[in-house]
TORPA-4810 file (N, C-alpha, C, O; in nm, 3 decimals):
<nodes>
NODE_1_-1.956_-0.225_4.055_-1.855_-0.200_4.156_-1.796_-0.061_4.129_-1.765_-0.027_4.015_X
NODE_2_-1.783_0.016_4.232_-1.727_0.150_4.221_-1.574_0.143_4.211_-1.512_0.046_4.254_X
NODE_3_-1.514_0.248_4.155_-1.368_0.249_4.134_-1.291_0.233_4.264_-1.191_0.161_4.268_X
NODE_4_-1.336_0.298_4.371_-1.264_0.286_4.498_-1.270_0.143_4.552_-1.176_0.096_4.617_X
NODE_5_-1.382_0.074_4.525_-1.395_-0.066_4.568_-1.300_-0.157_4.490_-1.242_-0.250_4.545_X
NODE_6_-1.286_-0.128_4.361_-1.192_-0.205_4.278_-1.051_-0.189_4.332_-0.977_-0.286_4.346_X
NODE_7_-1.014_-0.064_4.362_-0.879_-0.039_4.413_-0.859_-0.102_4.550_-0.754_-0.161_4.576_X
NODE_8_-0.957_-0.091_4.639_-0.944_-0.151_4.772_-0.923_-0.301_4.760_-0.837_-0.358_4.827_X
NODE_9_-1.002_-0.365_4.675_-0.989_-0.510_4.655_-0.852_-0.544_4.595_-0.789_-0.642_4.635_X
NODE_10_-0.808_-0.464_4.500_-0.676_-0.487_4.439_-0.565_-0.473_4.542_-0.472_-0.553_4.545_X
NODE_11_-0.575_-0.371_4.626_-0.475_-0.351_4.731_-0.477_-0.468_4.830_-0.372_-0.516_4.872_X
NODE_12_-0.598_-0.513_4.867_-0.611_-0.623_4.963_-0.556_-0.754_4.907_-0.501_-0.835_4.982_X
NODE_13_-0.571_-0.775_4.776_-0.530_-0.901_4.715_-0.388_-0.900_4.661_-0.337_-1.003_4.618_X
NODE_14_-0.325_-0.786_4.664_-0.191_-0.771_4.608_-0.082_-0.810_4.708_-0.098_-0.793_4.829_X
NODE_15_0.026_-0.862_4.655_0.143_-0.887_4.741_0.221_-0.758_4.761_0.309_-0.750_4.848_X
NODE_16_0.189_-0.657_4.681_0.251_-0.525_4.695_0.162_-0.441_4.785_0.046_-0.419_4.751_X
NODE_17_0.213_-0.395_4.896_0.134_-0.317_4.990_0.119_-0.173_4.948_0.193_-0.125_4.861_X
NODE_18_0.024_-0.103_5.010_0.002_0.039_4.980_0.128_0.125_4.995_0.147_0.220_4.920_X
NODE_19_0.213_0.092_5.093_0.335_0.171_5.114_0.427_0.161_4.992_0.482_0.261_4.947_X
NODE_20_0.443_0.040_4.940_0.529_0.021_4.822_0.466_0.084_4.699_0.535_0.142_4.615_X
NODE_21_0.332_0.073_4.687_0.261_0.135_4.575_0.282_0.286_4.576_0.312_0.346_4.473_X
NODE_22_0.265_0.346_4.694_0.285_0.491_4.707_0.427_0.530_4.667_0.447_0.628_4.596_X
NODE_23_0.523_0.452_4.713_0.663_0.481_4.683_0.691_0.472_4.533_0.755_0.560_4.475_X
NODE_24_0.642_0.365_4.471_0.666_0.345_4.326_0.598_0.452_4.241_0.651_0.493_4.138_X
NODE_25_0.480_0.498_4.286_0.407_0.600_4.210_0.449_0.742_4.245_0.412_0.837_4.176_X
NODE_26_0.527_0.757_4.353_0.571_0.890_4.393_0.461_0.975_4.453_0.458_1.097_4.436_X
NODE_27_0.369_0.909_4.524_0.261_0.981_4.592_0.263_0.943_4.740_0.333_0.850_4.780_X
NODE_28_0.187_1.015_4.819_0.185_0.987_4.963_0.104_0.861_4.992_0.014_0.824_4.918_X
NODE_29_0.140_0.796_5.102_0.068_0.677_5.146_-0.078_0.711_5.176_-0.168_0.632_5.145_X
NODE_30_-0.101_0.827_5.235_-0.239_0.865_5.267_-0.323_0.880_5.140_-0.442_0.849_5.141_X
NODE_31_-0.262_0.929_5.032_-0.336_0.941_4.907_-0.376_0.804_4.854_-0.489_0.786_4.807_X
NODE_32_-0.286_0.708_4.860_-0.317_0.572_4.815_-0.435_0.517_4.895_-0.526_0.457_4.838_X
NODE_33_-0.434_0.538_5.026_-0.545_0.493_5.109_-0.675_0.566_5.073_-0.782_0.506_5.075_X
NODE_34_-0.665_0.694_5.042_-0.785_0.771_5.005_-0.844_0.723_4.873_-0.965_0.730_4.853_X
NODE_35_-0.759_0.674_4.781_-0.810_0.620_4.655_-0.905_0.503_4.679_-0.996_0.479_4.599_X
NODE_36_-0.885_0.431_4.788_-0.966_0.313_4.819_-1.087_0.347_4.905_-1.153_0.257_4.957_X
NODE_37_-1.117_0.475_4.919_-1.235_0.519_4.995_-1.329_0.593_4.901_-1.286_0.650_4.801_X
NODE_38_-1.459_0.591_4.934_-1.553_0.666_4.849_-1.520_0.815_4.849_-1.485_0.872_4.952_X
NODE_39_-1.529_0.876_4.734_-1.507_1.019_4.723_-1.637_1.088_4.762_-1.735_1.082_4.687_X
NODE_40_-1.638_1.152_4.877_-1.764_1.207_4.929_-1.753_1.355_4.959_-1.646_1.414_4.956_X
NODE_41_-1.868_1.413_4.989_-1.877_1.555_5.023_-1.801_1.589_5.151_-1.758_1.702_5.170_X
NODE_42_-1.786_1.490_5.239_-1.723_1.515_5.369_-1.571_1.521_5.361_-1.505_1.547_5.461_X
NODE_43_-1.517_1.497_5.243_-1.372_1.511_5.227_-1.295_1.382_5.232_-1.175_1.382_5.203_X
NODE_44_-1.359_1.270_5.269_-1.286_1.144_5.267_-1.277_1.094_5.123_-1.360_1.129_5.039_X
NODE_45_-1.180_1.015_5.096_-1.161_0.967_4.961_-1.095_1.072_4.874_-1.082_1.188_4.913_X
NODE_46_-1.053_1.030_4.757_-0.989_1.121_4.663_-1.015_1.068_4.523_-1.027_0.948_4.502_X
NODE_47_-1.023_1.157_4.428_-1.040_1.116_4.288_-0.921_1.028_4.251_-0.807_1.074_4.250_X
NODE_48_-0.949_0.903_4.220_-0.841_0.808_4.200_-0.805_0.792_4.052_-0.874_0.845_3.965_X
NODE_49_-0.698_0.719_4.024_-0.655_0.702_3.885_-0.761_0.638_3.796_-0.770_0.672_3.678_X
NODE_50_-0.841_0.546_3.850_-0.945_0.484_3.768_-1.051_0.586_3.727_-1.097_0.585_3.613_X
NODE_51_-1.088_0.674_3.820_-1.184_0.780_3.788_-1.128_0.872_3.679_-1.201_0.916_3.590_X
NODE_52_-1.000_0.900_3.688_-0.937_0.989_3.590_-0.931_0.923_3.452_-0.953_0.989_3.350_X
NODE_53_-0.901_0.794_3.449_-0.897_0.723_3.321_-1.037_0.717_3.260_-1.054_0.737_3.140_X
NODE_54_-1.135_0.691_3.345_-1.274_0.690_3.297_-1.309_0.824_3.234_-1.373_0.828_3.128_X
NODE_55_-1.268_0.934_3.297_-1.296_1.068_3.245_-1.223_1.091_3.112_-1.278_1.152_3.021_X
NODE_56_-1.099_1.042_3.102_-1.025_1.054_2.976_-1.097_0.984_2.861_-1.108_1.038_2.752_X
NODE_57_-1.145_0.863_2.888_-1.217_0.788_2.785_-1.345_0.862_2.747_-1.378_0.872_2.629_X
NODE_58_-1.416_0.914_2.847_-1.538_0.990_2.821_-1.510_1.115_2.737_-1.584_1.144_2.643_X
NODE_59_-1.405_1.187_2.772_-1.375_1.312_2.703_-1.323_1.289_2.561_-1.359_1.364_2.470_X
NODE_60_-1.240_1.188_2.542_-1.183_1.163_2.410_-1.275_1.079_2.322_-1.265_1.082_2.199_X
NODE_61_-1.363_1.005_2.386_-1.450_0.910_2.313_-1.367_0.815_2.227_-1.410_0.772_2.120_X
NODE_62_-1.248_0.785_2.275_-1.156_0.699_2.200_-1.132_0.570_2.278_-1.074_0.574_2.387_X
NODE_63_-1.176_0.457_2.226_-1.157_0.331_2.296_-1.011_0.285_2.301_-0.979_0.186_2.366_X
NODE_64_-0.922_0.356_2.232_-0.781_0.316_2.230_-0.722_0.314_2.371_-0.632_0.235_2.400_X
NODE_65_-0.771_0.400_2.459_-0.721_0.403_2.597_-0.756_0.272_2.667_-0.670_0.209_2.729_X
NODE_66_-0.882_0.231_2.656_-0.925_0.104_2.717_-0.854_-0.013_2.650_-0.814_-0.108_2.718_X
NODE_67_-0.839_-0.008_2.519_-0.771_-0.115_2.446_-0.627_-0.129_2.494_-0.578_-0.240_2.515_X
NODE_68_-0.559_-0.017_2.512_-0.420_-0.020_2.558_-0.411_-0.079_2.698_-0.325_-0.163_2.724_X
NODE_69_-0.500_-0.035_2.789_-0.500_-0.088_2.925_-0.525_-0.239_2.926_-0.457_-0.313_2.996_X
NODE_70_-0.622_-0.282_2.848_-0.652_-0.426_2.841_-0.533_-0.504_2.789_-0.501_-0.611_2.840_X
NODE_71_-0.467_-0.451_2.686_-0.349_-0.517_2.631_-0.238_-0.526_2.735_-0.173_-0.630_2.747_X
NODE_72_-0.216_-0.419_2.809_-0.111_-0.418_2.913_-0.143_-0.515_3.026_-0.053_-0.565_3.094_X
NODE_73_-0.274_-0.542_3.047_-0.317_-0.636_3.151_-0.323_-0.780_3.099_-0.362_-0.872_3.170_X
NODE_74_-0.283_-0.796_2.971_-0.279_-0.931_2.914_-0.409_-0.973_2.848_-0.432_-1.093_2.829_X
NODE_75_-0.494_-0.878_2.812_-0.622_-0.913_2.751_-0.655_-0.825_2.633_-0.568_-0.759_2.575_X
NODE_76_-0.783_-0.824_2.598_-0.833_-0.746_2.485_-0.962_-0.678_2.525_-1.039_-0.730_2.606_X
NODE_77_-0.987_-0.563_2.467_-1.110_-0.489_2.492_-1.212_-0.528_2.386_-1.183_-0.526_2.266_X
NODE_78_-1.332_-0.564_2.432_-1.443_-0.592_2.341_-1.559_-0.507_2.388_-1.607_-0.521_2.500_X
NODE_79_-1.604_-0.419_2.302_-1.714_-0.328_2.336_-1.843_-0.408_2.349_-1.870_-0.497_2.269_X
NODE_80_-1.922_-0.377_2.453_-2.054_-0.438_2.468_-2.144_-0.385_2.357_-2.139_-0.267_2.323_X
NODE_81_-2.227_-0.472_2.302_-2.316_-0.427_2.195_-2.431_-0.343_2.253_-2.461_-0.350_2.372_X
NODE_82_-2.492_-0.266_2.165_-2.615_-0.198_2.205_-2.719_-0.307_2.225_-2.724_-0.405_2.150_X
NODE_83_-2.802_-0.290_2.324_-2.903_-0.390_2.353_-3.021_-0.373_2.259_-3.079_-0.265_2.248_X
NODE_84_-3.056_-0.480_2.192_-3.170_-0.478_2.101_-3.281_-0.567_2.155_-3.354_-0.631_2.079_X
NODE_85_-3.293_-0.571_2.286_-3.396_-0.653_2.350_-3.531_-0.588_2.326_-3.559_-0.479_2.376_X
NODE_86_-3.611_-0.655_2.252_-3.744_-0.603_2.223_-3.846_-0.702_2.274_-3.815_-0.818_2.301_X
NODE_87_-3.967_-0.655_2.286_-4.074_-0.745_2.326_-4.082_-0.857_2.223_-4.075_-0.831_2.102_X
NODE_88_-4.095_-0.978_2.270_-4.100_-1.092_2.179_-3.964_-1.156_2.156_-3.954_-1.253_2.081_X
NODE_89_-3.859_-1.102_2.221_-3.725_-1.162_2.210_-3.735_-1.307_2.256_-3.786_-1.335_2.365_X
NODE_90_-3.686_-1.397_2.174_-3.698_-1.538_2.207_-3.561_-1.599_2.231_-3.468_-1.581_2.152_X
NODE_91_-3.550_-1.670_2.341_-3.422_-1.726_2.385_-3.375_-1.838_2.293_-3.257_-1.844_2.258_X
NODE_92_-3.464_-1.927_2.253_-3.422_-2.044_2.175_-3.359_-2.004_2.041_-3.251_-2.053_2.009_X
NODE_93_-3.423_-1.917_1.961_-3.356_-1.877_1.836_-3.223_-1.805_1.860_-3.128_-1.823_1.784_X
NODE_94_-3.217_-1.724_1.966_-3.091_-1.654_1.997_-2.984_-1.753_2.037_-2.867_-1.737_2.001_X
NODE_95_-3.022_-1.856_2.112_-2.927_-1.961_2.150_-2.877_-2.034_2.026_-2.758_-2.065_2.017_X
NODE_96_-2.965_-2.061_1.933_-2.927_-2.127_1.808_-2.825_-2.042_1.731_-2.729_-2.095_1.674_X
NODE_97_-2.845_-1.911_1.731_-2.751_-1.821_1.664_-2.614_-1.827_1.731_-2.512_-1.826_1.662_X
NODE_98_-2.610_-1.832_1.863_-2.482_-1.843_1.934_-2.410_-1.971_1.894_-2.290_-1.970_1.868_X
NODE_99_-2.483_-2.082_1.890_-2.423_-2.210_1.852_-2.370_-2.203_1.709_-2.261_-2.253_1.681_X
NODE_100_-2.444_-2.141_1.618_-2.399_-2.125_1.479_-2.272_-2.039_1.473_-2.178_-2.072_1.400_X
NODE_101_-2.270_-1.929_1.549_-2.151_-1.843_1.548_-2.031_-1.915_1.608_-1.919_-1.898_1.561_X
NODE_102_-2.055_-1.995_1.711_-1.945_-2.072_1.770_-1.892_-2.174_1.670_-1.771_-2.195_1.660_X
NODE_103_-1.981_-2.237_1.596_-1.939_-2.330_1.491_-1.856_-2.257_1.384_-1.758_-2.312_1.333_X
NODE_104_-1.896_-2.134_1.353_-1.819_-2.054_1.258_-1.679_-2.025_1.310_-1.582_-2.028_1.234_X
NODE_105_-1.668_-1.996_1.439_-1.537_-1.974_1.500_-1.452_-2.100_1.490_-1.334_-2.093_1.453_X
NODE_106_-1.509_-2.214_1.524_-1.435_-2.341_1.515_-1.389_-2.369_1.373_-1.280_-2.422_1.351_X
NODE_107_-1.472_-2.333_1.275_-1.436_-2.352_1.135_-1.315_-2.266_1.097_-1.222_-2.314_1.032_X
NODE_108_-1.316_-2.139_1.139_-1.205_-2.048_1.110_-1.077_-2.098_1.177_-0.970_-2.096_1.117_X
NODE_109_-1.088_-2.143_1.302_-0.971_-2.193_1.375_-0.916_-2.319_1.308_-0.795_-2.330_1.289_X
NODE_110_-1.003_-2.413_1.273_-0.954_-2.538_1.214_-0.891_-2.515_1.077_-0.792_-2.579_1.043_X
NODE_111_-0.949_-2.424_0.998_-0.888_-2.393_0.867_-0.750_-2.329_0.885_-0.656_-2.361_0.812_X
NODE_112_-0.740_-2.239_0.982_-0.611_-2.171_1.007_-0.506_-2.270_1.056_-0.387_-2.253_1.027_X
NODE_113_-0.547_-2.371_1.131_-0.452_-2.465_1.192_-0.416_-2.582_1.101_-0.332_-2.664_1.139_X
NODE_114_-0.476_-2.593_0.984_-0.452_-2.707_0.896_-0.305_-2.726_0.861_-0.259_-2.840_0.850_X
NODE_115_-0.233_-2.618_0.844_-0.091_-2.630_0.807_-0.001_-2.628_0.931_0.121_-2.612_0.920_X
NODE_116_-0.062_-2.644_1.048_0.012_-2.648_1.175_0.080_-2.515_1.206_0.179_-2.511_1.280_X
NODE_117_0.028_-2.407_1.149_0.084_-2.274_1.170_-0.028_-2.171_1.154_-0.109_-2.182_1.061_X
NODE_118_-0.033_-2.073_1.242_-0.133_-1.968_1.229_-0.060_-1.836_1.206_0.009_-1.785_1.294_X
NODE_119_-0.076_-1.783_1.084_-0.005_-1.660_1.048_-0.083_-1.538_1.098_-0.196_-1.551_1.144_X
NODE_120_-0.022_-1.420_1.089_-0.088_-1.299_1.142_-0.223_-1.269_1.079_-0.313_-1.220_1.148_X
NODE_121_-0.241_-1.296_0.950_-0.370_-1.273_0.885_-0.476_-1.366_0.942_-0.588_-1.324_0.972_X
NODE_122_-0.440_-1.494_0.958_-0.533_-1.590_1.017_-0.564_-1.555_1.162_-0.678_-1.568_1.207_X
NODE_123_-0.464_-1.511_1.233_-0.483_-1.470_1.372_-0.582_-1.354_1.382_-0.669_-1.353_1.469_X
NODE_124_-0.568_-1.257_1.293_-0.658_-1.142_1.292_-0.802_-1.186_1.260_-0.897_-1.136_1.320_X
NODE_125_-0.816_-1.280_1.168_-0.949_-1.330_1.132_-1.012_-1.405_1.250_-1.130_-1.387_1.279_X
NODE_126_-0.933_-1.488_1.318_-0.983_-1.560_1.436_-1.028_-1.460_1.542_-1.136_-1.475_1.600_X
NODE_127_-0.946_-1.358_1.567_-0.980_-1.259_1.668_-1.109_-1.186_1.631_-1.193_-1.161_1.718_X
NODE_128_-1.126_-1.151_1.505_-1.246_-1.080_1.461_-1.372_-1.165_1.484_-1.472_-1.116_1.535_X
NODE_129_-1.366_-1.293_1.446_-1.481_-1.382_1.464_-1.507_-1.404_1.614_-1.622_-1.405_1.657_X
NODE_130_-1.400_-1.421_1.691_-1.412_-1.442_1.835_-1.473_-1.319_1.903_-1.561_-1.333_1.988_X
NODE_131_-1.428_-1.201_1.866_-1.481_-1.078_1.925_-1.629_-1.059_1.892_-1.707_-1.015_1.977_X
NODE_132_-1.668_-1.092_1.769_-1.810_-1.084_1.732_-1.893_-1.181_1.816_-2.003_-1.147_1.861_X
NODE_133_-1.841_-1.302_1.836_-1.911_-1.401_1.916_-1.925_-1.354_2.061_-2.032_-1.364_2.120_X
NODE_134_-1.816_-1.302_2.118_-1.822_-1.253_2.256_-1.924_-1.139_2.267_-2.000_-1.133_2.364_X
NODE_135_-1.923_-1.051_2.170_-2.014_-0.938_2.172_-2.160_-0.985_2.162_-2.246_-0.937_2.235_X
NODE_136_-2.185_-1.079_2.073_-2.321_-1.131_2.059_-2.367_-1.200_2.188_-2.480_-1.182_2.232_X
NODE_137_-2.277_-1.279_2.247_-2.309_-1.349_2.372_-2.339_-1.250_2.483_-2.430_-1.272_2.563_X
NODE_138_-2.263_-1.140_2.490_-2.288_-1.038_2.592_-2.427_-0.977_2.571_-2.499_-0.955_2.668_X
NODE_139_-2.463_-0.951_2.447_-2.597_-0.899_2.418_-2.705_-0.997_2.461_-2.808_-0.957_2.514_X
NODE_140_-2.681_-1.125_2.437_-2.774_-1.230_2.477_-2.791_-1.232_2.629_-2.904_-1.237_2.679_X
NODE_141_-2.681_-1.227_2.702_-2.686_-1.228_2.849_-2.759_-1.105_2.901_-2.837_-1.115_2.996_X
NODE_142_-2.734_-0.990_2.840_-2.799_-0.866_2.884_-2.949_-0.870_2.862_-3.026_-0.816_2.942_X
NODE_143_-2.991_-0.935_2.753_-3.136_-0.946_2.727_-3.200_-1.042_2.826_-3.321_-1.065_2.821_X
</nodes>
């Protein structure tokens, strides 16, 4: 999905209309509408905030920008793994590995919850195991 499509969908699904968005951001209403159009040679559309953020991440090569945005949106950033899909990749052994990693996650969670409290160190460990599992699963889906 292109950035302008993401913005158009967000504007369409939001209870906040483009006029209020423009006012809150201190930009013109026409600019907000242009953000939701393809940026083309004919002059329609405009380089939107998502395109600019993408360029910032590209230029800095620092995932902290994406991590911060994900955190502000109530989530976490997990980098997609490099694809190691090679000829002979077999689904059944890879599926078995996912099940083993999920069992490992459940083990970490149950150990952390034994005292009916999860401290920051345990929370960090759970997140690390969970992020590895999500990353591995994404690699599996991509293959």
